[in-house]
DRENLOMI-144283 format. One record per residue: residue in three letters; x, y, z of N, C-alpha, C in turn. Coordinates in steps of 0.02 Angstrom, whole numbers, padded with zeros to 5 digits, always signed. Example, Ala and Ser with C-alpha at 12.3 -4.5 7.8 and 13.67 -1.06 7.14 Angstrom:
ALA+00660-00284+00390+00615-00225+00390+00660-00165+00390SER+00642-00112+00354+00684-00053+00357+00645+00002+00394
//
This chain:
MET+02014+00386-01753+01980+00319-01779+01928+00287-01743ASN+01954+00275-01677+01897+00261-01625+01839+00303-01624SER+01846+00360-01619+01782+00394-01608+01750+00395-01672LYS+01768+00386-01733+01723+00377-01772+01683+00296-01777TYR+01723+00261-01763+01695+00185-01751+01635+00189-01702ASP+01649+00221-01645+01600+00233-01595+01542+00275-01614ALA+01549+00313-01643+01502+00363-01677+01451+00319-01729MET+01487+00291-01772+01456+00231-01822+01412+00175-01782ARG+01439+00152-01720+01416+00106-01693+01353+00127-01656SER+01360+00190-01632+01309+00236-01587+01248+00225-01636ASN+01257+00257-01710+01207+00264-01762+01161+00210-01777ILE+01208+00151-01788+01179+00089-01806+01131+00071-01733LEU+01154+00068-01676+01112+00047-01624+01058+00085-01620GLN+01044+00154-01636+01001+00197-01631+00938+00164-01680LEU+00969+00158-01742+00925+00144-01789+00886+00075-01790THR+00928+00038-01767+00898-00034-01733+00844-00030-01680LEU+00871+00013-01643+00811+00019-01592+00749+00053-01610LEU+00767+00109-01660+00693+00147-01693+00658+00083-01732ALA+00697+00042-01777+00657+00004-01790+00626-00053-01779ILE+00661-00070-01704+00627-00122-01655+00567-00079-01644CYS+00575-00036-01610+00493+00017-01587+00462+00026-01646ALA+00474+00019-01702+00417+00037-01749+00381-00019-01775VAL+00412-00089-01763+00379-00150-01764+00337-00161-01705VAL+00369-00148-01649+00314-00164-01583+00260-00113-01592LEU+00258-00037-01612+00212-00008-01602+00165-00002-01672LEU+00178-00032-01715+00141-00038-01775+00067-00058-01761PRO+00065-00121-01727+00000-00143-01708-00045-00100-01682LEU-00015-00066-01633-00055+00000-01596-00083+00046-01624PHE-00043+00066-01664-00053+00123-01727-00103+00099-01770TRP-00105+00038-01791-00159+00022-01834-00224+00006-01802ALA-00214-00016-01726-00281-00032-01675-00310+00062-01688GLY-00267+00102-01669-00290+00181-01666-00329+00187-01720VAL-00278+00185-01780-00321+00202-01849-00385+00182-01868SER-00398+00103-01851-00453+00061-01858-00518+00074-01817SER-00487+00109-01753-00553+00120-01697-00587+00178-01736LEU-00551+00215-01789-00592+00278-01800-00611+00281-01872GLN-00604+00218-01900-00625+00202-01963-00705+00171-01963PRO-00744+00175-02026-00802+00130-02024-00786+00051-02031LEU-00837+00014-02021-00821-00057-02024-00791-00080-02090ASP-00822-00058-02138-00807-00080-02200-00711-00062-02218GLU-00699-00009-02203-00629+00016-02210-00582-00017-02173VAL-00611-00048-02106-00552-00098-02075-00540-00147-02095TYR-00588-00178-02146-00579-00240-02167-00546-00240-02249ALA-00542-00176-02271-00512-00163-02325-00427-00184-02336PHE-00419-00224-02415-00365-00237-02416-00329-00212-02488PRO-00269-00189-02475-00230-00191-02419-00243-00142-02363PRO-00224-00155-02305-00244-00113-02250-00228-00045-02246ARG-00270-00003-02236-00254+00075-02237-00247+00099-02168PHE-00187+00128-02180-00158+00168-02111-00170+00238-02113SER-00222+00260-02145-00241+00341-02126-00329+00338-02128VAL-00337+00392-02105-00424+00395-02083-00442+00456-02129LYS-00488+00435-02156-00518+00496-02208-00563+00540-02173HIS-00615+00506-02143-00649+00551-02103-00672+00504-02046ALA-00631+00526-01985-00637+00506-01915-00694+00494-01901GLN-00716+00431-01866-00782+00430-01842-00763+00424-01745TRP-00759+00479-01726-00751+00478-01654-00796+00429-01615SER-00872+00443-01645-00916+00408-01617-00919+00333-01607ASN-00863+00317-01632-00853+00229-01631-00836+00233-01549TYR-00800+00274-01519-00773+00268-01446-00847+00269-01401SER-00901+00317-01416-00962+00319-01372-00993+00245-01389LYS-00999+00231-01439-01027+00165-01455-01007+00104-01437ALA-00942+00112-01430-00919+00051-01385-00933+00030-01318PHE-00949+00102-01294-00993+00104-01219-01055+00090-01220THR-01089+00092-01280-01160+00102-01265-01186+00021-01306GLN-01143+00001-01344-01141-00082-01376-01144-00132-01315LEU-01116-00115-01274-01086-00182-01229-01094-00132-01158PRO-01114-00160-01092-01079-00123-01028-01006-00125-01020MET-00976-00078-01058-00902-00072-01051-00888-00032-00984LEU-00932+00003-00954-00908+00027-00880-00922-00025-00838ARG-00965-00077-00846-00968-00130-00783-00904-00170-00805PHE-00888-00186-00864-00835-00228-00868-00749-00198-00850LEU-00746-00127-00860-00696-00101-00825-00698-00106-00748GLY-00768-00084-00719-00778-00098-00644-00761-00161-00629ASN-00766-00214-00662-00769-00281-00632-00681-00298-00634SER-00644-00279-00690-00576-00278-00693-00536-00247-00636PHE-00564-00186-00628-00538-00148-00562-00545-00160-00500VAL-00589-00222-00487-00605-00241-00413-00564-00295-00416ILE-00554-00337-00477-00514-00390-00468-00440-00369-00466ALA-00417-00330-00512-00351-00308-00516-00322-00276-00450SER-00370-00241-00432-00349-00202-00374-00341-00236-00304THR-00394-00278-00287-00396-00341-00230-00335-00367-00233SER-00328-00407-00291-00275-00456-00297-00193-00427-00298ALA-00203-00348-00312-00134-00320-00312-00130-00310-00239LEU-00178-00292-00194-00158-00271-00126-00142-00354-00094GLY-00164-00399-00107-00160-00480-00081-00099-00486-00092ALA-00055-00456-00159+00001-00497-00189+00053-00447-00132ILE+00040-00391-00133+00091-00361-00082+00106-00370-00011ALA+00029-00393+00016+00025-00401+00090+00071-00475+00098THR+00055-00512+00058+00073-00582+00082+00144-00592+00043ALA+00159-00590-00011+00221-00587-00031+00270-00545+00005SER+00275-00487+00025+00306-00453+00068+00322-00487+00124MET+00279-00522+00164+00286-00559+00216+00320-00622+00212ALA+00305-00656+00163+00368-00709+00133+00433-00692+00117GLY+00432-00643+00087+00504-00626+00069+00541-00594+00115PHE+00500-00567+00177+00553-00543+00239+00568-00598+00255ALA+00531-00661+00281+00547-00709+00322+00614-00743+00292LEU+00599-00736+00205+00658-00786+00182+00715-00750+00185ALA+00717-00680+00186+00776-00633+00181+00812-00617+00262ARG+00769-00622+00312+00780-00599+00381+00796-00658+00437PHE+00754-00708+00420+00747-00759+00475+00802-00817+00452GLN+00819-00855+00508+00862-00898+00501+00828-00971+00528PHE+00808-01009+00489+00765-01063+00505+00794-01123+00473ALA+00774-01196+00486+00815-01258+00448+00766-01253+00399GLY+00791-01272+00344+00753-01275+00278+00735-01205+00230ARG+00766-01148+00271+00769-01103+00218+00785-01112+00150ARG+00852-01121+00145+00885-01128+00073+00828-01199+00035LEU+00811-01242+00061+00758-01278+00033+00705-01246-00001ALA+00675-01217+00054+00617-01174+00042+00631-01128-00026PHE+00676-01088-00017+00711-01037-00077+00699-01064-00151GLY+00747-01149-00139+00744-01178-00206+00681-01200-00224LEU+00627-01216-00175+00566-01239-00198+00533-01192-00229LEU+00536-01126-00206+00507-01070-00240+00531-01055-00294ILE+00605-01044-00306+00622-01043-00386+00597-01096-00418ALA+00598-01149-00404+00591-01211-00454+00515-01217-00463SER+00465-01182-00413+00404-01177-00437+00367-01118-00498MET+00430-01074-00502+00428-01036-00569+00439-01058-00613LEU+00459-01133-00627+00482-01156-00688+00419-01193-00719ILE+00370-01210-00669+00304-01255-00691+00260-01207-00732PRO+00239-01237-00796+00194-01209-00829+00118-01200-00787SER+00102-01138-00804+00031-01133-00768-00019-01183-00792TYR-00018-01202-00839-00078-01251-00889-00076-01323-00848VAL-00022-01330-00817-00012-01387-00791-00070-01398-00724LEU-00074-01343-00700-00115-01343-00645-00184-01315-00663LEU-00201-01299-00710-00276-01284-00731-00324-01341-00698VAL-00315-01394-00717-00361-01457-00690-00358-01443-00614PRO-00323-01483-00574-00307-01475-00522-00355-01402-00470ARG-00330-01344-00508-00359-01291-00479-00436-01293-00491TYR-00459-01299-00543-00523-01301-00557-00562-01356-00512MET-00542-01411-00494-00576-01474-00465-00570-01444-00379LEU-00521-01402-00367-00515-01370-00301-00566-01313-00289CYS-00579-01272-00347-00626-01215-00339-00684-01239-00346ASP-00705-01292-00383-00769-01327-00389-00797-01349-00331ALA-00751-01401-00299-00752-01422-00234-00756-01379-00181LEU-00747-01313-00184-00760-01268-00130-00826-01228-00144GLY-00846-01231-00207-00899-01185-00224-00899-01128-00234TRP-00832-01104-00273-00805-01051-00293-00817-01027-00367MET-00864-01068-00395-00862-01055-00481-00921-01003-00491ASP-00902-00968-00526-00942-00903-00546-00939-00864-00498THR-00886-00861-00456-00871-00805-00415-00805-00784-00427TYR-00769-00726-00397-00717-00692-00389-00657-00744-00354LYS-00679-00767-00333-00649-00799-00276-00580-00827-00314PRO-00598-00878-00359-00534-00914-00395-00485-00859-00421LEU-00504-00800-00435-00460-00744-00454-00430-00711-00414ILE-00451-00711-00347-00426-00656-00296-00390-00694-00242VAL-00424-00749-00206-00391-00787-00153-00326-00795-00168PRO-00297-00831-00226-00229-00842-00233-00177-00804-00208ALA-00190-00757-00249-00149-00673-00216-00145-00671-00139TRP-00195-00691-00108-00194-00680-00042-00164-00744-00004LEU-00131-00787-00049-00092-00843-00021-00032-00850-00037GLY+00013-00788-00027+00089-00783-00060+00098-00737-00102GLY+00053-00726-00146+00055-00671-00195+00097-00685-00249GLY+00115-00763-00270+00145-00769-00313+00231-00784-00301ALA+00257-00831-00344+00317-00836-00316+00374-00799-00324PHE+00368-00759-00392+00399-00709-00427+00400-00643-00376ASN+00331-00625-00354+00338-00573-00312+00382-00585-00242ILE+00366-00653-00230+00404-00657-00150+00491-00642-00172PHE+00509-00683-00233+00569-00677-00259+00597-00603-00255LEU+00571-00553-00287+00583-00486-00289+00582-00455-00209PHE+00520-00470-00170+00533-00440-00101+00603-00464-00072ARG+00611-00534-00075+00662-00560-00043+00741-00529-00059GLN+00746-00532-00126+00800-00492-00161+00806-00427-00136TYR+00759-00391-00144+00757-00310-00109+00781-00310-00041PHE+00753-00348+00009+00746-00347+00072+00823-00363+00090ARG+00870-00414+00053+00921-00421+00075+00990-00366+00058LYS+00962-00321+00028+01005-00267+00006+00993-00210+00041ILE+00923-00227+00104+00931-00165+00144+00969-00194+00210PRO+01025-00152+00237+01062-00166+00292+01032-00183+00352ARG+01059-00230+00391+01029-00250+00453+01032-00207+00511GLU+01074-00162+00508+01077-00102+00555+01017-00078+00577TYR+00964-00077+00515+00890-00037+00518+00861-00093+00575ASP+00861-00161+00572+00830-00200+00599+00857-00196+00678ASP+00919-00192+00695+00946-00183+00755+00937-00115+00787ALA+00934-00065+00761+00915-00015+00791+00830-00014+00802ALA+00787-00043+00771+00722-00046+00792+00721-00098+00846VAL+00749-00136+00861+00755-00194+00918+00772-00151+00973LEU+00830-00103+00973+00855-00068+01030+00800-00025+01038ASP+00751+00020+01002+00702+00045+01028+00635+00021+01047GLY+00650-00058+01062+00582-00098+01071+00547-00116+01024ALA+00547-00116+00965+00507-00133+00910+00514-00214+00905SER+00442-00245+00901+00431-00304+00891+00455-00322+00813THR+00465-00379+00804+00474-00415+00729+00419-00383+00675TRP+00365-00389+00692+00304-00369+00666+00316-00295+00644GLN+00333-00252+00710+00327-00180+00696+00405-00155+00659THR+00446-00195+00663+00522-00188+00625+00495-00188+00546PHE+00450-00239+00531+00446-00258+00466+00386-00195+00434ARG+00342-00175+00470+00285-00153+00445+00313-00063+00449PHE+00347-00035+00507+00349+00020+00509+00436+00047+00478VAL+00470-00013+00489+00538+00024+00457+00566-00017+00391ILE+00566-00078+00400+00593-00112+00325+00527-00096+00276LEU+00466-00116+00276+00421-00094+00214+00429-00021+00199PRO+00428+00029+00226+00436+00100+00203+00486+00105+00161ILE+00559+00070+00184+00620+00084+00136+00607+00043+00077ALA+00563-00013+00063+00566-00049+00014+00494-00025-00036LYS+00486+00035-00026+00442+00078-00075+00453+00039-00138PRO+00508+00045-00177+00505+00025-00253+00473-00033-00271VAL+00502-00087-00225+00475-00148-00232+00394-00169-00226VAL+00371-00123-00177+00298-00130-00151+00268-00096-00219ILE+00288-00044-00242+00249-00023-00300+00256-00062-00364THR+00327-00105-00361+00320-00143-00419+00288-00205-00427VAL+00288-00244-00357+00245-00293-00360+00162-00275-00364GLY+00144-00218-00352+00063-00199-00353+00071-00187-00425LEU+00110-00161-00467+00086-00126-00531+00101-00224-00575LEU+00146-00256-00559+00154-00306-00598+00077-00356-00586SER+00060-00356-00510+00004-00414-00509-00062-00360-00533PHE-00066-00304-00527-00127-00271-00553-00135-00278-00628ILE-00075-00274-00661-00076-00272-00753-00083-00355-00772TYR-00062-00394-00726-00066-00473-00735-00147-00481-00727HIS-00181-00455-00672-00243-00480-00673-00298-00424-00711TRP-00274-00378-00737-00314-00339-00781-00315-00384-00845GLN-00278-00404-00878-00247-00432-00939-00269-00497-00948ASP-00277-00522-00890-00290-00600-00877-00362-00626-00928PHE-00353-00678-00948-00408-00703-00995-00438-00763-00976LEU-00376-00811-00983-00399-00889-00964-00431-00903-00896ASP-00412-00879-00854-00442-00876-00775-00506-00859-00777PRO-00539-00800-00804-00595-00783-00796-00646-00821-00851LEU-00615-00835-00899-00653-00890-00950-00662-00947-00909ILE-00622-00964-00880-00627-01049-00846-00682-01041-00782TYR-00684-00980-00748-00725-00983-00692-00793-00938-00682LEU-00798-00896-00735-00845-00850-00728-00886-00872-00792SER-00966-00872-00785-01001-00879-00835-01060-00835-00836ASP-01076-00788-00801-01111-00726-00797-01096-00680-00818PHE-01129-00651-00864-01120-00594-00910-01104-00537-00878GLU-01136-00531-00815-01129-00463-00784-01047-00464-00735THR-01031-00516-00735-00977-00524-00685-00912-00511-00735PHE-00916-00523-00789-00865-00527-00834-00798-00464-00843PRO-00726-00484-00833-00680-00419-00837-00688-00403-00896VAL-00655-00347-00913-00650-00312-00975-00603-00357-01044SER-00555-00409-00995-00533-00453-01051-00578-00493-01075LEU-00630-00526-01040-00702-00557-01078-00734-00516-01112GLY-00746-00455-01080-00792-00419-01112-00778-00397-01191LEU-00716-00380-01196-00685-00376-01270-00713-00434-01326ARG-00712-00495-01287-00717-00547-01339-00802-00534-01358MET-00844-00503-01320-00910-00501-01326-00927-00457-01392TYR-00879-00408-01424-00888-00379-01486-00879-00413-01530GLN-00866-00492-01529-00888-00534-01586-00949-00578-01576SER-00982-00569-01622-01050-00619-01629-01064-00651-01688MET-01138-00695-01684-01138-00721-01725-01152-00686-01787ALA-01171-00624-01783-01184-00571-01848-01113-00548-01872GLY-01057-00554-01846-01001-00534-01869-00963-00506-01800THR-00907-00465-01827-00873-00443-01772-00866-00362-01792TRP-00884-00342-01729-00875-00246-01732-00808-00240-01727ALA-00764-00241-01776-00693-00234-01764-00686-00148-01749ASN-00696-00117-01793-00692-00042-01757-00717-00036-01685LEU-00767-00046-01678-00787-00046-01589-00719-00093-01563LEU-00716-00129-01560-00670-00188-01525-00603-00147-01526MET-00577-00112-01580-00516-00070-01561-00517-00027-01527ALA-00576+00014-01532-00582+00064-01478-00578+00041-01398ALA-00633-00005-01395-00640-00039-01342-00568-00065-01310SER-00528-00089-01347-00463-00117-01325-00416-00057-01295LEU-00417-00014-01340-00379+00057-01325-00396+00085-01256ILE-00466+00074-01246-00485+00111-01173-00461+00073-01126ALA-00472-00006-01131-00451-00050-01079-00374-00048-01067LEU-00341-00018-01126-00264-00016-01121-00247+00036-01072LEU-00281+00101-01080-00260+00167-01055-00247+00157-00986PRO-00286+00122-00936-00278+00132-00858-00200+00108-00851VAL-00176+00033-00880-00121+00005-00861-00056+00047-00911ALA-00079+00078-00957-00013+00120-00977+00007+00176-00933ILE-00045+00209-00919-00044+00262-00860-00004+00247-00814LEU-00030+00192-00777+00018+00176-00715+00078+00144-00721PHE+00079+00112-00785+00173+00095-00808+00213+00154-00823PHE+00186+00191-00851+00230+00259-00852+00234+00299-00796VAL+00182+00297-00767+00189+00329-00681+00254+00293-00625CYS+00251+00234-00635+00298+00185-00606+00340+00148-00632GLN+00364+00161-00676+00411+00134-00728+00491+00149-00690ARG+00503+00194-00656+00574+00206-00610+00565+00166-00549TYR+00523+00144-00523+00515+00108-00477+00532+00026-00508VAL+00506+00014-00555+00517-00063-00585+00585-00055-00604PHE+00621-00020-00629+00688-00015-00648+00728-00029-00592ARG+00711+00014-00540+00762+00024-00476+00748-00063-00434THR+00686-00097-00448+00676-00146-00415+00715-00212-00447LEU+00707-00198-00514+00749-00259-00556+00828-00248-00537GLN+00847-00193-00539+00917-00190-00530+00935-00195-00450ALA+00902-00195-00399+00908-00235-00338+00908-00313-00345ALA+00866-00325-00385+00859-00414-00394+00907-00433-00437GLY+00954-00407-00468+00994-00442-00498+01051-00452-00470
//
């Protein structure tokens, strides 16, 4: 009786998961179909989820209608540089919170967690005024420099939690071999923490790749737009090139999707260690 009940519960769970996956993937499927349709079919009602005559030329037009390669290159510069900064600075901050004993350490960690509860929109005006006073408007500095000043509270939290799971015997062995604190961190602890390094780099890269609000606020030169702003340019006074927009969106999604599937095992290991 129990085996039948377990089998039925397993089937129900699988069907539920399949239904959820179908709902989540439906917009992506519709975007793929729309990217191959003529413009008039994209606006057809009811929506058509099949393609009679696939227009693969929509993908080439997406690159020629607007400088898509430039948008992708700008996004790569912003996202990769910010990811490196997040790894470098968040790892050092997390190592200090996990390994050093100093007055106010618990308070510092508590403030770190509390800062994660502050909505980012609260800081928009102060950040804008600061960047304007520094002369950073219409540059990539407001998008990149913050990642080099701590790497983000959540990233510090991930590093701190992962470092706490590494036995202190590694530190002691390094000290006995004459290693300094920096050498212990750089050549002993950080290589062991490869999963969290990859996870923080991946999450930071994805965040800056898809970020729309900050580039919208700080950038005004068309040539400096990342792909998140570039996609908006497929909407014009003459109308929306919806089929080209869908094609360009799928192209922009491809790099982060590949990165996530390659690195997903490290993300799961890191989240387990942080739990």
